[in-house]
LUMFI-263424 format. One line per 5 residues: number of its first residue (from 0); for each residue x, z, y of N, C-alpha, C. Coordinates in Angstrom, 3 decimals. Layout:
BEGIN
NUM	X:Z:Y:X:Z:Y:X:Z:Y ~ ...
***
This chain:
BEGIN
0	0.706:0.042:-1.278:-0.257:0.059:-0.137:0.881:-0.128:0.977 ~ 1.919:1.167:1.115:3.035:0.705:2.370:3.344:-0.182:2.534 ~ 4.050:-0.850:1.479:4.612:-2.452:1.758:3.511:-3.202:2.247 ~ 2.301:-3.567:1.798:1.250:-4.346:2.496:1.099:-3.850:3.907 ~ 1.368:-2.554:4.392:0.660:-2.532:5.666:1.912:-2.890:6.449
5	3.513:-2.523:6.119:4.081:-3.127:6.838:4.424:-4.893:7.242 ~ 3.959:-5.159:5.961:3.904:-6.531:6.010:3.089:-7.335:6.858 ~ 1.751:-6.339:6.860:0.679:-6.556:8.017:0.914:-6.789:9.629 ~ 2.052:-5.715:9.894:2.093:-5.305:10.900:2.892:-6.401:11.532 ~ 4.181:-6.879:10.579:5.192:-7.649:10.742:4.578:-9.239:11.270
10	3.435:-9.549:10.477:3.180:-10.726:10.538:1.904:-10.633:11.738 ~ 1.767:-9.728:12.207:0.963:-9.441:13.523:1.909:-9.633:14.780 ~ 2.775:-9.066:14.609:3.953:-9.199:15.626:4.185:-10.424:15.850 ~ 5.052:-11.179:14.646:4.862:-12.586:14.865:4.202:-13.456:15.210 ~ 2.921:-13.273:15.144:1.786:-14.057:15.633:1.536:-13.764:16.670
15	1.711:-12.543:16.948:1.282:-12.389:18.775:2.525:-13.097:19.561 ~ 4.158:-13.167:19.109:5.252:-13.492:19.503:4.867:-15.122:19.875 ~ 4.125:-15.878:18.958:4.022:-17.039:18.671:3.009:-17.237:19.657 ~ 2.094:-16.358:19.761:1.112:-17.114:20.621:1.254:-16.925:22.169 ~ 2.388:-15.759:22.519:2.920:-15.730:23.889:3.881:-16.697:24.453
20	4.657:-17.222:23.369:5.474:-18.539:23.550:4.787:-19.438:23.903 ~ 3.496:-20.039:22.897:2.949:-21.281:23.394:2.352:-21.084:24.553 ~ 1.432:-19.970:24.957:1.081:-19.989:25.999:1.546:-20.142:27.196 ~ 3.356:-19.630:27.255:4.272:-19.728:28.338:4.536:-21.300:28.208 ~ 4.589:-21.667:27.468:4.911:-23.596:27.198:3.958:-23.833:27.819
25	2.650:-23.910:27.432:1.433:-24.228:27.958:0.937:-24.306:29.437 ~ 1.932:-23.157:30.099:1.368:-23.321:31.516:2.845:-23.584:32.032 ~ 3.764:-23.982:31.197:5.179:-24.737:32.291:4.571:-26.070:32.059 ~ 3.865:-26.472:31.314:3.834:-27.738:31.336:2.325:-28.274:32.311 ~ 1.443:-27.481:32.599:0.230:-27.690:33.223:0.969:-27.330:34.374
30	1.871:-26.380:34.922:2.256:-26.336:36.409:3.316:-27.872:36.809 ~ 4.017:-27.956:35.599:5.158:-29.179:35.946:4.664:-30.427:36.007 ~ 3.634:-30.634:34.839:2.954:-32.009:34.643:3.894:-32.649:33.683 ~ 4.940:-32.175:32.877:5.316:-32.774:32.147:6.044:-31.869:30.916 ~ 6.568:-32.558:29.740:6.950:-31.835:28.708:8.666:-31.356:29.331
35	9.183:-30.263:28.813:10.698:-29.839:29.086:11.413:-30.928:28.520 ~ 10.921:-31.263:27.286:11.549:-31.894:26.212:11.497:-33.601:26.968 ~ 10.828:-33.908:28.011:10.932:-35.483:28.832:11.926:-35.290:29.756 ~ 12.657:-34.191:29.871:13.824:-34.389:30.828:15.121:-35.110:30.054 ~ 15.141:-35.989:31.242:16.240:-37.072:30.962:17.599:-36.446:30.102
40	18.656:-36.970:29.282:19.423:-36.352:28.628:20.885:-35.805:29.917 ~ 20.696:-37.102:30.876:21.588:-37.030:31.973:21.530:-35.980:32.836 ~ 19.933:-35.487:33.238:19.968:-34.665:34.004:20.334:-33.077:33.831 ~ 20.144:-33.149:32.145:20.570:-31.953:31.126:22.249:-31.663:31.425 ~ 22.970:-33.028:31.584:24.385:-33.390:31.499:24.927:-33.061:32.599
45	24.106:-33.046:33.633:24.902:-33.228:35.066:24.862:-31.623:35.405 ~ 24.040:-30.793:34.742:23.753:-29.275:35.068:24.932:-28.712:34.273 ~ 25.541:-29.216:32.735:26.301:-28.437:32.073:27.783:-28.790:31.690 ~ 28.019:-30.342:32.288:29.254:-30.915:31.898:30.119:-31.238:33.105 ~ 31.417:-31.150:32.961:32.249:-31.265:34.213:32.637:-32.861:34.027
50	32.506:-33.682:34.674:32.128:-35.318:34.704:34.204:-35.706:35.028 ~ 34.276:-36.670:34.718:35.593:-37.370:34.881:35.569:-37.664:36.394 ~ 36.670:-38.110:36.723:36.914:-38.885:38.394:36.345:-40.001:38.800 ~ 36.462:-40.878:37.092:35.774:-42.106:37.397:34.389:-42.292:37.327 ~ 33.497:-40.888:37.412:31.919:-40.823:37.405:31.785:-40.156:38.760
55	32.472:-39.860:39.498:32.149:-38.969:40.896:31.521:-39.838:42.029 ~ 30.612:-39.509:42.769:30.090:-40.252:43.541:30.487:-41.189:44.096 ~ 31.857:-40.753:44.906:32.875:-41.317:46.054:33.439:-42.998:45.012 ~ 33.483:-42.507:43.698:33.619:-43.851:42.899:32.538:-45.171:43.107 ~ 31.279:-44.468:42.758:30.316:-45.384:42.921:30.255:-45.813:44.415
60	30.405:-45.011:45.592:30.162:-45.535:46.647:30.795:-46.336:46.934 ~ 31.770:-46.620:46.558:33.056:-47.329:46.946:32.861:-48.801:46.643 ~ 32.483:-48.460:45.296:32.355:-49.764:44.350:31.349:-50.569:44.653 ~ 30.302:-49.976:44.978:28.976:-50.796:45.439:29.001:-51.176:47.200 ~ 29.644:-50.541:47.851:30.325:-50.899:49.247:30.828:-52.066:49.108
65	32.109:-52.324:47.972:32.856:-53.299:47.781:31.807:-54.593:47.194 ~ 30.668:-54.316:46.491:30.075:-55.172:46.171:28.940:-56.031:46.866 ~ 28.561:-55.110:48.215:27.491:-55.631:49.531:29.025:-56.525:50.643 ~ 30.013:-56.205:50.189:30.937:-57.191:50.916:31.080:-58.297:50.645 ~ 31.119:-58.272:49.189:31.208:-59.694:48.054:30.201:-60.620:48.226
70	28.850:-59.678:48.549:27.641:-60.918:48.453:27.402:-61.089:49.913 ~ 27.974:-60.580:50.793:27.856:-61.248:52.392:29.192:-62.474:52.498 ~ 30.196:-62.546:51.993:31.067:-62.990:51.708:30.805:-64.543:51.342 ~ 30.299:-64.261:49.935:30.128:-65.444:49.376:28.861:-66.273:49.953 ~ 28.027:-65.233:50.436:26.615:-66.056:51.166:26.516:-66.902:52.259
75	28.044:-66.347:53.110:28.193:-66.493:54.618:29.257:-68.102:54.163 ~ 30.311:-67.862:53.320:31.572:-68.530:53.616:31.395:-69.525:52.336 ~ 31.098:-68.857:51.046:31.562:-69.697:49.995:30.123:-70.006:49.025 ~ 29.572:-70.902:49.545:28.362:-71.808:48.777:26.957:-70.904:49.240 ~ 26.910:-70.100:50.189:25.473:-69.274:50.209:24.993:-68.993:48.900
80	25.327:-68.537:47.901:24.881:-67.671:46.862:25.623:-66.261:46.743 ~ 24.761:-65.431:45.630:25.427:-64.142:45.531:25.974:-63.986:43.941 ~ 26.704:-63.513:43.907:28.115:-63.675:42.443:27.989:-62.377:42.285 ~ 26.945:-61.293:42.690:27.269:-60.142:41.844:26.243:-60.204:40.524 ~ 25.299:-60.782:40.279:24.229:-60.565:39.371:24.139:-62.066:38.785
85	23.281:-62.408:37.728:22.901:-63.636:37.263:21.675:-63.826:37.026 ~ 20.561:-63.183:37.717:19.328:-63.671:37.364:19.095:-64.842:38.134 ~ 19.188:-64.984:39.146:18.981:-66.343:39.781:19.659:-67.644:39.303 ~ 20.859:-67.385:38.901:21.613:-68.658:37.715:20.790:-69.192:36.793 ~ 20.101:-67.514:35.850:19.360:-67.864:34.951:18.184:-68.664:35.172
90	17.461:-68.322:36.568:16.230:-69.074:36.686:16.614:-70.808:37.427 ~ 17.468:-70.779:38.076:17.930:-72.059:38.156:18.431:-73.087:37.008 ~ 18.990:-72.434:36.169:19.398:-73.536:34.643:17.957:-73.532:34.001 ~ 17.296:-72.437:34.044:15.607:-72.806:33.235:14.938:-74.143:34.543 ~ 15.047:-74.127:35.454:14.409:-75.245:36.366:15.267:-76.664:36.221
95	16.788:-76.132:36.164:17.323:-77.679:35.928:16.774:-78.150:34.424 ~ 17.035:-77.393:33.435:16.555:-77.850:32.048:15.126:-78.806:32.106 ~ 14.008:-77.725:32.738:12.877:-78.155:33.200:12.734:-79.651:33.439 ~ 13.734:-79.765:34.752:13.769:-81.191:35.150:14.402:-81.928:34.775 ~ 15.206:-81.785:33.683:16.240:-82.616:32.880:17.045:-82.944:33.761
100	17.712:-82.274:34.017:18.946:-82.445:35.164:19.982:-81.715:34.466 ~ 20.517:-82.694:33.444:21.550:-82.052:32.258:22.729:-81.494:33.109 ~ 23.605:-82.189:33.932:24.572:-82.089:34.705:24.474:-80.478:35.547 ~ 23.513:-80.542:35.634:22.927:-79.446:36.801:23.181:-78.055:36.173 ~ 22.370:-78.517:34.776:22.127:-77.333:33.966:23.396:-77.183:33.756
105	24.528:-77.858:33.308:25.663:-77.571:32.232:27.031:-76.761:33.572 ~ 26.497:-77.311:34.823:27.564:-76.261:35.720:27.107:-75.201:35.850 ~ 25.669:-74.965:35.760:25.195:-73.715:35.757:25.868:-72.731:34.977 ~ 26.232:-73.279:33.754:26.902:-72.458:32.442:28.339:-71.870:32.665 ~ 28.660:-72.260:33.904:30.208:-71.798:33.984:30.394:-70.300:34.831
110	29.287:-69.964:35.943:29.051:-68.699:36.394:28.377:-67.767:35.345 ~ 27.696:-68.462:34.560:26.649:-67.562:33.044:27.606:-67.097:32.569 ~ 28.590:-67.979:32.188:29.592:-67.984:31.052:30.565:-67.127:31.431 ~ 30.985:-66.938:32.934:32.189:-66.083:33.362:31.606:-64.707:33.264 ~ 30.210:-64.604:33.643:30.031:-62.873:33.548:29.766:-62.548:32.253
115	29.367:-63.794:31.062:29.259:-62.842:29.626:30.541:-62.932:29.012 ~ 31.530:-63.465:29.635:33.020:-63.049:29.297:33.600:-62.037:29.869 ~ 33.276:-61.499:31.201:33.838:-60.502:31.875:33.413:-59.185:31.264 ~ 32.264:-59.154:30.836:31.393:-58.158:29.971:32.178:-57.840:28.563 ~ 32.376:-59.125:27.997:33.227:-58.983:26.818:34.630:-58.542:26.560
120	35.137:-58.939:27.711:36.539:-58.865:27.873:36.504:-57.172:28.405 ~ 36.032:-56.884:29.280:35.970:-55.429:29.597:35.667:-54.548:28.757 ~ 34.635:-54.895:27.797:34.391:-53.986:26.555:35.299:-53.873:25.311 ~ 35.964:-54.886:25.315:37.354:-55.003:24.330:38.384:-54.490:24.960 ~ 38.728:-54.488:25.843:40.027:-53.695:26.651:39.955:-52.701:26.991
125	38.782:-52.039:27.100:38.311:-50.427:27.178:38.767:-49.410:26.111 ~ 38.890:-49.970:24.980:38.675:-49.316:23.597:40.214:-49.354:23.400 ~ 40.863:-50.973:23.831:42.161:-51.275:23.226:43.478:-50.402:24.083 ~ 43.180:-50.254:25.652:43.961:-49.759:26.831:44.288:-48.310:26.512 ~ 42.689:-47.888:26.038:42.949:-46.195:25.660:44.009:-45.618:24.835
130	44.455:-46.573:23.960:45.242:-46.292:22.578:46.849:-45.653:23.327 ~ 47.063:-46.460:24.672:48.407:-46.138:25.361:48.687:-44.749:26.079 ~ 47.397:-44.672:26.310:47.335:-43.197:27.173:48.191:-43.134:28.400 ~ 48.376:-44.333:29.113:48.537:-44.120:30.453:48.153:-43.975:31.343 ~ 46.916:-45.254:31.761:45.946:-44.977:32.597:44.413:-45.221:31.944
135	43.565:-44.674:32.515:42.286:-45.117:32.055:41.505:-46.540:32.422 ~ 40.691:-47.217:31.528:40.914:-48.501:31.498:40.034:-48.912:32.838 ~ 38.919:-47.733:33.603:38.211:-48.019:34.703:39.763:-48.152:35.630 ~ 40.567:-47.139:35.664:41.296:-47.372:37.112:42.047:-48.726:36.692 ~ 42.681:-49.303:35.799:43.395:-50.669:35.297:42.628:-51.589:36.257
140	41.233:-51.661:35.765:40.218:-52.545:36.215:39.929:-52.852:37.450 ~ 40.172:-51.359:38.313:40.193:-51.168:39.734:41.177:-52.254:40.452 ~ 42.637:-52.047:39.599:43.737:-52.671:40.266:43.681:-54.045:39.841 ~ 43.100:-54.696:39.127:42.563:-56.130:38.679:41.872:-56.534:40.040 ~ 40.961:-55.997:39.983:39.749:-56.546:40.834:40.581:-56.787:41.960
145	41.469:-55.708:42.765:42.151:-55.553:44.124:43.302:-57.054:43.812 ~ 43.634:-57.233:42.750:44.720:-58.598:42.696:43.959:-59.784:42.877 ~ 42.551:-59.697:42.240:42.072:-60.688:42.586:41.267:-61.381:43.641 ~ 40.953:-60.358:44.387:40.401:-60.442:45.601:41.351:-61.114:46.575 ~ 42.592:-60.130:46.416:43.937:-60.571:47.210:44.290:-62.032:47.247
150	44.066:-62.381:46.099:44.392:-63.792:45.989:43.136:-65.072:46.356 ~ 42.121:-64.464:46.402:41.107:-65.439:46.845:41.146:-65.351:48.344 ~ 41.776:-64.326:48.872:42.121:-64.070:50.645:42.761:-65.416:50.619 ~ 43.714:-65.702:49.786:44.649:-66.827:50.460:44.215:-68.322:49.846 ~ 42.744:-68.429:49.554:42.463:-69.764:49.329:41.791:-70.446:50.770
155	42.490:-71.575:50.899:42.068:-72.396:51.918:40.211:-72.618:51.936 ~ 39.954:-73.092:53.429:38.694:-73.320:53.526:38.291:-74.586:52.785 ~ 39.177:-75.324:52.157:38.999:-76.601:51.608:38.544:-76.527:50.262 ~ 39.404:-75.071:49.568:39.296:-74.955:47.799:37.600:-74.701:47.805 ~ 37.402:-75.203:46.467:36.275:-75.403:46.200:35.414:-73.899:46.061
160	34.323:-73.968:46.690:33.802:-72.778:46.779:33.549:-71.957:45.466 ~ 33.686:-72.928:44.272:33.270:-72.352:42.712:34.490:-71.313:42.174 ~ 35.730:-71.633:42.790:36.604:-70.742:42.270:36.480:-69.371:42.852 ~ 36.219:-69.069:43.961:35.741:-67.866:44.440:34.670:-67.443:43.444 ~ 33.392:-67.960:43.189:32.167:-67.586:42.459:32.531:-67.101:41.441
165	33.140:-68.118:40.668:33.626:-67.883:39.189:34.287:-66.338:38.800 ~ 35.436:-66.597:39.995:36.379:-65.193:39.961:35.584:-64.272:40.255 ~ 34.870:-63.808:41.283:33.845:-62.803:41.382:32.806:-62.125:40.472 ~ 32.369:-63.412:40.084:31.088:-63.189:38.647:31.838:-62.426:37.528 ~ 33.085:-62.706:37.302:33.718:-62.346:36.415:34.253:-60.607:36.829
170	34.736:-60.811:37.456:35.355:-59.055:38.208:34.193:-58.220:38.318 ~ 32.845:-58.883:38.846:31.734:-58.223:38.683:31.472:-57.601:37.222 ~ 31.423:-58.670:36.464:30.839:-58.415:35.263:31.639:-57.198:34.381 ~ 32.769:-57.228:34.620:33.186:-56.026:34.066:33.592:-54.793:34.925 ~ 32.914:-54.850:36.112:32.691:-53.886:37.086:31.683:-52.631:36.884
175	30.376:-53.980:36.261:29.056:-53.291:35.870:29.153:-52.819:34.519 ~ 30.040:-53.277:33.503:29.914:-53.219:32.760:30.486:-51.664:32.310 ~ 31.787:-51.501:33.247:32.360:-50.349:33.186:31.986:-49.200:33.578 ~ 31.597:-49.169:34.733:30.986:-47.797:35.223:29.569:-48.118:35.003 ~ 29.200:-47.011:34.529:27.906:-47.169:34.034:26.931:-46.056:34.431
180	27.744:-44.861:34.625:26.819:-43.317:35.313:27.817:-42.656:36.195 ~ 26.643:-42.133:37.025:27.212:-41.574:38.366:26.981:-39.824:38.372 ~ 27.699:-38.997:37.670:27.664:-37.917:37.075:26.357:-37.831:36.288 ~ 26.580:-38.392:35.323:25.387:-38.435:34.429:23.878:-39.330:34.933 ~ 23.893:-39.879:35.911:23.049:-40.627:35.902:23.209:-42.039:36.104
185	22.527:-42.977:35.367:22.617:-44.400:34.913:22.693:-45.290:36.530 ~ 23.767:-45.862:36.884:23.664:-46.352:38.031:24.009:-47.885:38.359 ~ 23.903:-48.772:38.363:24.677:-50.073:38.532:25.313:-50.111:39.804 ~ 26.864:-50.755:39.839:27.802:-50.583:41.152:27.557:-52.335:41.746 ~ 26.626:-53.341:41.061:26.921:-54.741:41.614:25.956:-54.971:42.289
190	24.727:-54.652:42.169:23.254:-54.931:42.676:22.450:-54.132:42.809 ~ 21.504:-53.805:43.480:20.395:-52.633:43.946:19.206:-52.951:43.676 ~ 18.651:-53.859:42.735:17.059:-54.126:42.353:16.695:-52.644:41.778 ~ 17.650:-52.425:40.974:17.033:-51.051:40.023:17.181:-49.766:40.986 ~ 17.986:-49.500:41.864:18.330:-48.548:42.919:17.119:-48.509:43.814
195	16.284:-49.594:44.334:14.969:-49.680:44.885:13.756:-49.253:44.170 ~ 13.802:-49.379:43.277:13.149:-48.770:41.783:13.099:-47.483:41.609 ~ 14.432:-47.054:41.317:14.396:-45.548:41.243:14.132:-44.879:42.214 ~ 14.507:-44.754:43.757:14.018:-44.445:44.993:12.322:-44.155:45.086 ~ 11.898:-45.590:44.843:10.447:-45.387:44.837:9.793:-44.392:43.759
200	10.506:-44.940:42.466:9.696:-44.125:41.207:10.029:-42.533:41.631 ~ 11.159:-42.271:41.866:11.520:-40.653:41.637:10.868:-40.280:42.541 ~ 10.732:-40.753:44.371:10.282:-39.992:44.915:8.327:-39.684:44.723 ~ 8.087:-40.550:44.093:6.658:-40.380:44.042:6.518:-39.116:43.090 ~ 7.887:-39.052:41.524:7.597:-37.923:41.012:8.044:-36.949:41.630
205	9.090:-36.780:42.800:9.237:-35.613:43.620:7.870:-34.831:44.299 ~ 7.265:-35.956:45.144:6.061:-35.500:45.731:5.148:-34.825:44.589 ~ 5.093:-35.576:43.697:4.090:-34.870:42.554:4.420:-33.333:42.308 ~ 5.570:-33.390:42.133:6.332:-32.067:41.083:6.846:-31.408:41.688 ~ 7.915:-31.583:42.924:9.055:-31.102:43.570:10.316:-30.377:42.571
210	10.874:-31.357:41.645:11.562:-31.081:40.545:12.856:-31.830:41.320 ~ 13.769:-30.667:41.067:15.351:-30.738:41.261:15.625:-32.188:40.787 ~ 15.397:-32.615:39.624:15.957:-34.028:39.007:15.249:-35.323:39.809 ~ 13.868:-35.202:39.829:13.853:-36.457:41.011:14.391:-36.453:42.369 ~ 14.753:-35.421:42.992:15.163:-35.038:44.167:16.768:-35.604:44.092
215	17.191:-35.254:43.281:18.897:-35.362:43.000:18.928:-37.304:42.761 ~ 17.896:-37.796:41.967:18.063:-39.218:41.796:17.441:-39.861:42.972 ~ 16.547:-39.388:43.476:16.344:-40.203:45.098:17.331:-40.162:45.892 ~ 18.628:-38.982:45.808:19.424:-38.742:47.233:20.781:-39.954:46.543 ~ 20.832:-39.969:45.115:21.691:-40.537:44.061:21.406:-42.330:44.655
220	20.091:-42.686:44.273:20.420:-44.376:44.556:20.181:-44.408:45.595 ~ 19.199:-43.548:46.672:19.292:-44.043:48.134:20.615:-43.925:48.587 ~ 21.651:-43.462:48.568:22.807:-43.240:48.915:23.495:-44.640:48.503 ~ 23.373:-45.274:47.049:23.915:-46.141:46.581:23.248:-47.621:47.491 ~ 21.891:-47.553:47.800:21.684:-48.535:48.763:22.088:-48.747:50.023
225	22.613:-47.664:50.884:23.273:-46.888:52.172:24.305:-47.931:51.939 ~ 25.095:-47.488:51.114:26.556:-47.972:50.972:26.561:-49.712:50.563 ~ 25.787:-49.915:49.711:25.642:-51.338:49.528:25.497:-52.426:50.861 ~ 24.183:-51.864:51.402:24.126:-52.626:52.816:25.422:-52.415:53.893 ~ 25.831:-51.274:53.823:26.922:-51.134:54.709:28.205:-51.967:54.816
230	28.390:-52.327:53.203:29.470:-53.054:52.836:28.996:-54.271:53.223 ~ 27.870:-54.946:53.038:27.236:-56.239:53.611:27.425:-56.001:55.157 ~ 27.225:-55.143:55.876:27.494:-55.060:57.545:28.808:-55.251:57.961 ~ 29.607:-54.594:57.277:31.182:-54.745:57.856:32.004:-56.096:57.405 ~ 31.575:-56.429:56.044:31.782:-57.904:55.736:31.449:-58.750:56.410
235	30.365:-58.901:57.340:29.750:-60.066:57.832:30.595:-59.891:59.554 ~ 30.555:-58.495:59.817:31.450:-58.482:60.921:32.896:-58.647:61.009 ~ 33.575:-58.590:59.667:35.212:-58.857:59.478:35.188:-60.632:59.523 ~ 34.183:-61.234:58.670:33.860:-62.738:58.513:33.898:-63.472:60.136 ~ 33.467:-62.540:60.992:33.361:-63.272:62.192:34.665:-63.009:63.134
240	35.399:-62.029:62.816:36.840:-62.406:63.404:37.946:-62.704:62.554 ~ 37.956:-62.962:61.299:38.881:-63.317:60.498:38.413:-64.337:59.489 ~ 37.196:-64.815:59.440:36.894:-65.746:58.762:37.283:-65.577:56.986 ~ 38.141:-66.693:56.659:38.095:-66.457:54.806:39.034:-65.337:54.571 ~ 40.106:-65.419:55.385:40.825:-63.922:54.760:40.250:-62.772:54.723
245	39.133:-62.528:55.486:38.282:-61.227:55.606:38.094:-60.484:54.259 ~ 37.800:-61.325:53.160:37.757:-60.831:52.188:38.904:-59.507:51.482 ~ 40.198:-59.819:52.220:41.117:-58.812:52.020:40.760:-57.225:52.472 ~ 40.117:-56.927:53.511:39.283:-55.730:53.820:38.485:-55.004:52.546 ~ 38.189:-55.906:51.708:37.676:-55.435:50.483:38.774:-54.845:49.223
250	39.978:-55.927:49.290:41.166:-55.816:48.681:41.654:-54.595:48.921 ~ 41.715:-54.398:50.475:42.396:-53.265:50.876:41.301:-51.363:50.179 ~ 40.368:-51.791:50.496:39.438:-50.470:49.864:39.784:-50.553:48.555 ~ 39.710:-51.354:47.516:40.096:-51.625:46.524:41.227:-50.639:45.665 ~ 42.635:-51.266:46.656:43.963:-50.625:46.169:43.880:-49.246:46.566
255	43.451:-48.892:47.515:43.059:-47.178:47.648:42.640:-46.696:46.796 ~ 41.493:-46.942:46.478:40.943:-46.751:45.271:41.629:-46.817:44.133 ~ 42.079:-47.271:43.601:43.187:-47.841:42.583:44.402:-46.393:42.675 ~ 45.015:-46.517:43.911:45.822:-45.040:44.095:45.527:-44.079:43.595 ~ 44.842:-43.679:44.262:43.904:-42.423:43.869:43.472:-42.159:42.399
260	42.995:-43.044:41.919:42.501:-42.614:40.471:43.405:-43.136:39.401 ~ 44.716:-43.600:39.757:46.067:-43.546:39.167:46.466:-42.395:39.208 ~ 46.376:-41.408:40.255:47.237:-40.499:40.730:46.670:-39.151:39.839 ~ 45.131:-39.308:39.535:44.365:-38.323:38.724:44.688:-38.710:37.424 ~ 44.672:-39.745:36.956:44.872:-40.154:35.520:46.125:-39.727:35.131
265	47.262:-39.774:36.109:48.560:-39.269:35.893:48.782:-37.779:36.022 ~ 48.010:-37.063:36.777:48.356:-35.650:36.998:47.534:-34.719:36.804 ~ 46.222:-35.102:37.059:45.118:-33.967:37.035:44.481:-34.246:35.815 ~ 44.517:-35.146:35.306:43.373:-35.810:33.972:43.790:-36.324:32.802 ~ 45.526:-36.084:32.755:46.276:-36.662:31.421:45.823:-36.138:30.192
270	45.505:-35.044:30.240:44.812:-34.421:29.056:43.645:-35.071:28.625 ~ 42.812:-35.454:29.164:41.514:-36.181:29.169:41.581:-37.799:28.933 ~ 42.472:-38.232:28.949:42.808:-40.108:29.132:41.678:-40.589:27.950 ~ 41.653:-39.601:27.084:40.990:-40.304:25.950:39.517:-39.768:25.887 ~ 38.991:-39.056:26.754:37.683:-38.982:27.257:36.723:-40.073:27.618
275	35.964:-40.578:26.727:34.845:-41.646:26.921:33.936:-41.409:27.923 ~ 33.621:-41.973:29.479:32.693:-41.772:30.474:31.332:-41.737:29.478 ~ 30.686:-41.056:30.092:29.111:-40.853:29.638:28.465:-42.294:30.170 ~ 27.828:-42.878:28.896:27.056:-44.012:28.935:28.013:-44.939:28.153 ~ 28.800:-44.765:27.723:29.675:-45.570:26.693:29.276:-45.394:25.186
***
């Protein structure tokens, strides 16, 4: 009989504890409007992990500033196109096929193919370079970008615009594939369509729930938009004064970024060179 009573009491307290937990969980869902399980993994990581230097906001601000610089440069001086992404080229390729303009369609495969190869090369080299334990692939890529942009500034006005377009397609693809998350939040560094969507979507969530995660994302994506626009403004002003060599301004920014990241790789994060950035 004593054993039965003890078992009954134990079951009673366990049952009561489960009810309290369920009621607390229910209230939390009712107030917040969403499950705690729905919280993005990136938001959890941003609160509990120490990020690499290449994942910090200043890196992403700088990269998207340079991307804005590229966009203005190619649109004003090199063919009236944007080389940071390929959506427009895919549409033009489809139009050319539908119109049976085979040469035009074949030509459009060049920038599209360059973008494809850039993604492949960056993914392959990123795993290979890591074995040498000298610099992170992210750092090396910035150095490569700076050298390519420096070379583009030497092209004369008479040079085919396609040289500049394809070169920027290639390095923008590598950049987009390599730099994926800023402090755990997915963020593109070459175009801003998704940043606009994220600001609108997360602003609505913040207005409804007043949660820290949505506020943080509005801030991050809003900053990316502003830096991209800033890069375009600075590039346009530089073009008025320096014309084709004005792209050297973005090379200077990239060189400074490379030096800072290289210093961190060699002296501050040398023991973390094998650590993979979030999103890979």
